[in-house]
C-alpha positions in Angstrom: -17.4 11.9 -0.2 -16.6 9.3 -2.7 -20.2 8.7 -3.0 -21.1 12.8 -3.7 -18.8 12.8 -6.2 -19.7 9.5 -8.0 -23.4 11.1 -9.2 -21.4 13.4 -11.3 -18.1 11.2 -12.5 -19.5 10.2 -15.9 -17.7 11.9 -19.2 -16.5 14.5 -16.6 -13.1 16.0 -15.0 -12.9 16.1 -11.6 -10.1 17.9 -9.3 -9.0 16.7 -5.6 -7.5 20.7 -4.1 -6.3 20.8 -0.9 -5.9 24.1 0.5 -2.5 24.4 1.7 0.2 21.7 0.9 -0.5 18.7 -1.7 -3.4 16.3 -1.3 -2.3 13.1 -0.3 0.6 14.8 1.5 -0.2 15.0 5.2 -3.8 15.8 3.7 -7.3 14.1 3.0 -7.6 11.9 -0.8 -5.8 8.6 -0.2 -8.9 6.8 0.0 -11.1 8.7 -2.6 -7.6 7.9 -5.1 -7.8 4.0 -4.1 -11.4 4.0 -5.1 -11.0 5.7 -8.2 -7.7 3.4 -9.2 -10.2 0.5 -7.9 -12.7 1.5 -10.9 -10.2 1.8 -13.2 -10.9 5.3 -13.8 -7.9 7.8 -15.0 -6.1 9.5 -12.7 -3.3 11.8 -12.8 -1.4 14.8 -11.3 -0.3 18.3 -12.7 3.0 18.9 -12.7 4.8 19.9 -9.1 8.5 19.9 -8.0 9.7 16.8 -8.0 8.2 13.3 -9.5 8.5 11.9 -5.9 5.1 13.6 -4.7 3.5 12.7 -7.7 4.0 9.0 -7.7 3.2 8.8 -4.4 0.0 10.3 -4.9 -1.2 7.9 -7.8 1.1 5.0 -6.5 -2.2 3.2 -4.7 0.3 2.9 -2.3 0.6 4.5 1.6 1.8 7.3 2.1 1.7 8.9 5.0 5.2 7.2 5.7 7.7 6.8 3.0 11.5 6.4 2.3 13.4 7.9 -0.7 16.7 5.6 -2.1 17.7 7.3 -4.6 18.9 5.9 -7.6 18.6 1.8 -8.1 22.3 1.3 -8.2 24.1 0.0 -11.5 25.7 -2.9 -10.1 23.6 -6.4 -9.9 25.2 -6.9 -6.5 24.5 -3.5 -5.5 21.3 -4.2 -6.1 21.0 -6.9 -4.5 22.2 -4.9 -0.8 19.9 -2.4 -1.7 17.2 -5.2 -2.1 18.0 -6.9 1.2 17.8 -3.4 2.8 14.0 -3.2 2.1 12.9 -6.8 3.9 12.3 -4.6 6.6 11.6 -1.7 5.3 8.1 -0.8 7.2 7.7 2.6 4.8 6.7 3.1 1.3 10.1 2.9 -0.7 11.0 5.3 -3.3 13.8 4.8 -5.7 14.3 6.5 -9.4 15.4 3.6 -11.7 16.1 3.7 -15.6 14.1 1.8 -17.5 16.9 -0.9 -18.8 17.3 -1.9 -15.0 13.9 -2.3 -14.2 12.7 -5.4 -14.3 16.1 -7.0 -13.4 16.0 -5.3 -10.5 12.3 -5.9 -9.8 13.4 -9.4 -10.3 15.9 -9.4 -7.8 13.3 -8.0 -5.6 11.6 -11.4 -5.6 14.5 -13.4 -5.5 15.1 -11.9 -2.1 11.2 -13.0 -0.8 10.5 -9.2 -1.2 6.8 -10.0 -2.8 4.7 -6.9 -2.1 3.0 -4.6 -4.1 4.7 -1.8 -6.3 4.0 0.9 -8.5 6.1 2.0 -11.3 4.9 5.6 -12.3 7.2 6.2 -16.4 7.1 9.2 -17.7 4.9 11.2 -15.2 2.5 14.5 -16.6 4.1 14.0 -19.8 2.3 12.6 -22.9 3.1 8.8 -22.3 2.4 9.1 -18.6 1.5 5.3 -17.0 1.7 4.0 -14.1 1.7 0.0 -13.5 0.1 -0.9 -10.1 0.3 -4.9 -8.4 2.3 -7.7 -6.8 5.6 -8.0 -8.3 5.4 -11.0 -10.8 2.0 -9.1 -12.7 4.2 -6.0 -13.2 7.0 -7.5 -14.7 4.8 -9.9 -16.6 2.9 -6.9 -17.6 6.0 -4.5 -18.7 7.3 -7.3 -20.8 4.4 -7.9 -22.8 5.8 -4.5 -25.1 9.0 -3.5 -24.6 8.1 0.1 -25.7 6.9 0.2 -21.9 10.3 0.0 -20.8 11.1 3.8 -22.7 11.4 6.7 -20.3 11.8 7.8 -17.0 10.5 5.8 -14.3 10.2 6.0 -10.3 9.2 2.9 -8.6 7.7 2.3 -5.4 7.3 -0.8 -2.8 4.8 -1.2 -0.4 6.4 -1.3 3.0 6.9 -4.8 4.9 3.3 -5.6 6.5 3.6 -5.2 10.7 2.3 -8.5 11.9 1.9 -7.7 16.0 -0.2 -10.6 18.0 -2.5 -9.4 20.6 -2.6 -12.0 23.2 -5.3 -12.0 26.2 -4.1 -10.9 29.4 -5.7 -12.0 33.0 -7.8 -8.5 32.8 -9.0 -9.4 29.7 -9.8 -13.4 31.0 -11.6 -11.6 34.0 -13.7 -9.1 32.1 -14.4 -12.5 29.6 -16.2 -14.6 32.9 -18.1 -11.4 33.6 -19.6 -11.1 30.2 -20.4 -14.6 30.2 -22.9 -14.7 32.9 -24.9 -11.9 30.4 -24.4 -12.5 27.2 -23.7 -15.8 25.1 -20.9 -16.7 23.8 -20.9 -15.5 20.1 -22.3 -11.8 21.7 -19.2 -12.6 24.3 -16.8 -12.6 21.3 -18.5 -9.7 19.2 -17.7 -7.6 22.1 -14.1 -8.2 23.6 -13.1 -8.0 19.9 -14.6 -5.0 19.2 -13.0 -3.4 22.7 -9.6 -4.8 22.1 -8.4 -5.9 18.5 -7.6 -9.5 19.7 -8.7 -11.9 17.0 -12.5 -14.0 17.2 -10.4 -16.8 17.1 -8.5 -17.0 20.4 -11.0 -15.4 21.9 -13.6 -18.1 21.3 -11.2 -20.4 22.3 -10.7 -18.7 25.5 -14.1 -17.9 26.6 -15.2 -21.4 25.8 -12.2 -22.7 28.3 -13.4 -20.6 31.0 -17.5 -21.4 30.3 -16.2 -24.9 30.9 
């Protein structure tokens, strides 16, 4: 789909629509938006009932699962509490926040060891619409270049905590590795088992080497 569109994208306007619901919200479009963001192409969304969905569509963050937390608190202590709650949130988090609290909250997130990608959506669907995307430190530096960046209404989106699951080699997998080693080279066995199980190639190679000896 992306390659077909690229043939006609020069000096043109392209619309992504869906036959029911809104694009990217349980509908295709995430990969397309990601590709255009990487190419620094202008992306916007038509006005909708809420900036929540619009900001999710433009954020470049995963939106198959998200949580809306309302407004960021005015109190620093409550901001710290909100940041701590985000440490284990796997879904993309969405907040409304004012410009005079934006940088302070981003710094609190860094202090809470939440060094993830964020999107700061400013004045969506208005004349001064802008979206800042990247890791928190980069966003703080970018916003601080011009204080006018802090004027307007903002939606803040924070990438969820990455799930880290370590898949280990079970006894049944060991038996299959032994069988494969009789027919294939060590390199081929590693590739085959990796594709079938998602176990890291390094771990498979280590185990296969032990079994081969």
